[in-house]
Residue, then its C-alpha position, 0 to 999 in steps of 0.5 A: m404538516i409538522i409530522i410530514l416534515f419530521r418524517m422527511l427529516i428521519f428519512a434524510a437521516i437514514l439516507v445519510l447513515i446508509y451513505t456513511a456506512y457504505k463509504y466506510l465499508i469501501n474505504p481502501k484505508r480501512k481495508l489496508e488497516l484490516a489487512q494489517e491486523k489480519k497479517q494479510f497482503y494488501f496494496y494501496d495505491d493511486p496509480d494515476n498520481v505519481k506524487r502520492n506514495f503507495l502503502i503495502t501491508y504484508k504479514g502485519v508490517l506496513f511498507e511505504g513506497e515512493k515513486y519516481l517518474g522517468t522515461t522509457e523507450h516509448s513513454f513516461e513511466v514510474v522507473s524507480i521506487s524506494v521502499w521502506a518499512k514504516q516500523p522497522n522493529q516489526l520486521r522480526g521473522f521476515e525473510r528474503g522470500d517475503l521481500y521478493f514477494i513484495e517486489e513481484e507485486i510492485l513490479i506487477q503494478y510498475p513493470y519498468a521500475k527499479i526497486e530500492w530498499k531502504n535501511p535495514i531491509d537493504q542490509l538483508l539483501l546486501t548480505k545475501q549478495h555478499n554471501d553468494t559471491q564467496 
């Protein structure tokens, strides 16, 4: 009887280990961290929850975006997004083209949104607009 109980406990422990490994492998936060380490692009978001911010990693830099709900002609949608770098000191070497790529990826998810960049990224974009007018 004890042997059967022991085997059932071992079987249950193996199932718990397999389940834990599976949950770990499909965890989007882990995928975000892995993409950041590999300096790849990854968009982590819960589109159904407007109150929850989204995270983007690109070229090893982590960006956070805050969504604001508003109205369009036909429905309530995300109409404004503020984006900033979590660690601005990692922005070294970033170019406008990189920021435009990130904007395009955000607009794929939220086509009605107006994107506002926070400091110091907005200074790079303002510098471009200022130089273009001269």
